[in-house]
PAMI-333736 format. One line per 3 residues: for each residue x, y, z of C-alpha. Coordinates in steps of 0.5 Angstrom, whole numbers, plus 500, padded with zeros to 3 digits. Layout:
BEGIN
X:Y:Z  ...
% end
This chain:
BEGIN
500:500:501  506:505:501  507:506:493
500:507:493  500:513:497  507:516:494
503:515:489  497:520:491  501:525:494
506:525:486  499:526:484  498:531:488
504:535:485  510:533:490  516:533:485
520:528:491  515:523:490  515:523:483
523:522:483  522:516:488  516:512:483
522:514:478  527:510:482  523:505:484
520:503:477  524:506:472  529:500:473
524:494:471  521:498:465  528:499:462
529:491:463  523:490:460  523:494:454
530:492:453  527:484:453  522:487:448
526:491:442  533:489:444  534:496:443
536:500:449  536:506:447  529:505:444
527:502:451  530:508:454  526:513:450
520:510:451  521:510:459  522:517:460
516:518:455  511:515:459  514:519:465
513:525:462  506:523:460  504:521:468
507:528:471  503:532:464  496:528:466
498:527:474  492:530:476  487:527:472
490:520:473  486:515:478  490:512:483
491:504:480  491:498:484  499:496:482
502:502:480  508:496:477  502:494:472
500:501:471  507:503:469  509:497:465
502:497:460  504:504:459  510:502:457
508:497:453  503:501:449  509:506:448
514:501:445  508:499:441  507:506:438
515:505:435  516:502:429  521:497:431
516:493:437  512:490:433  506:487:438
505:480:434  499:476:438  501:469:437
496:464:435  495:459:440  492:453:439
487:450:444  490:444:444  496:445:448
494:441:455  493:445:460  490:444:468
491:449:474  496:455:472  501:450:476
501:443:472  506:443:466  510:449:469
510:447:475  512:440:475  518:442:471
520:448:476  520:442:482  524:437:477
532:438:479  534:434:473  532:440:469
538:444:470  541:450:467  547:454:467
545:462:466  549:463:461  545:457:457
538:460:459  540:466:457  542:464:450
535:459:450  531:465:452  532:469:446
531:463:442  524:464:444  518:467:440
517:475:442  510:473:446  513:468:449
520:471:452  515:476:454  511:473:459
516:469:461  520:476:464  514:479:467
512:472:470  519:471:473  523:476:472
519:481:474  515:476:479  507:478:476
500:474:478  497:471:471  492:475:472
496:482:473  500:479:466  493:478:462
492:486:464  499:488:461  499:484:455
492:485:454  489:478:453  485:473:457
489:469:463  488:463:460  492:465:454
497:467:459  497:460:462  498:457:454
504:462:452  507:461:459  506:453:459
510:453:451  515:457:453  517:453:458
517:446:454  520:449:448  526:452:454
526:445:456  526:441:448  531:447:447
536:445:453  535:437:452  539:438:445
545:440:449  546:438:456  550:442:460
555:438:464  554:444:470  548:447:472
543:451:477  536:447:478  531:450:474
527:452:480  534:456:482  534:459:475
528:462:475  528:465:483  534:468:480
533:470:473  532:477:476  539:478:476
542:477:470  539:483:467  539:488:473
540:494:470  542:501:475  537:505:477
541:512:474  542:508:468  536:512:465
538:519:464  533:524:463  532:532:464
525:535:466  525:543:465  525:547:472
526:541:476  533:538:478  533:532:482
539:529:486  539:521:486  543:516:481
542:519:475  539:525:474  532:526:473
529:534:471  521:535:468  520:536:460
525:530:458  530:531:452  534:527:451
543:528:453
% end
């Protein structure tokens, strides 16, 4: 609930709370943007644009149930406006065998014989189709629930289950093609995925007209690229 209080103060015009929101959520937004576009500069620009827009329209914004979800969804929309990011709705067949959300996925994650090295898994993730890679990032890198992922990706929850199932199944099959002798279990890898792509909060340079903010990275309002 603390971040919602920060959001309310930000809406009331608190520059300090706007800066705090930036520090809290810009890093995960940048990682998400980089995973989706493979273009760090584009991802930075889109993150900056999202924060510029939320500041500009702050008085008219409602208070969302989850600030992180709201900002990730806003970033996804911003990325979607760029020609280099084409959100393709991958067709999902209904014959995928799924029980509950924890069925096959949970079985694989609990299987201690299914092992990956960090480098191997990072490489395999790049081989996944765009939307499968996205759902894995949102689920395991940011820790979102299926319902939250469905909202961000603008698909139903059943489709999120299927994408997750297909992604992990493909990772399993790709891994089996070239076994690795030294590895960590999938459970350990999935719980530690965020560290692989962790970025510094100050790695997104921004400028804002009339407002200088201290911290790792300079934040001013009116966003212009350095």
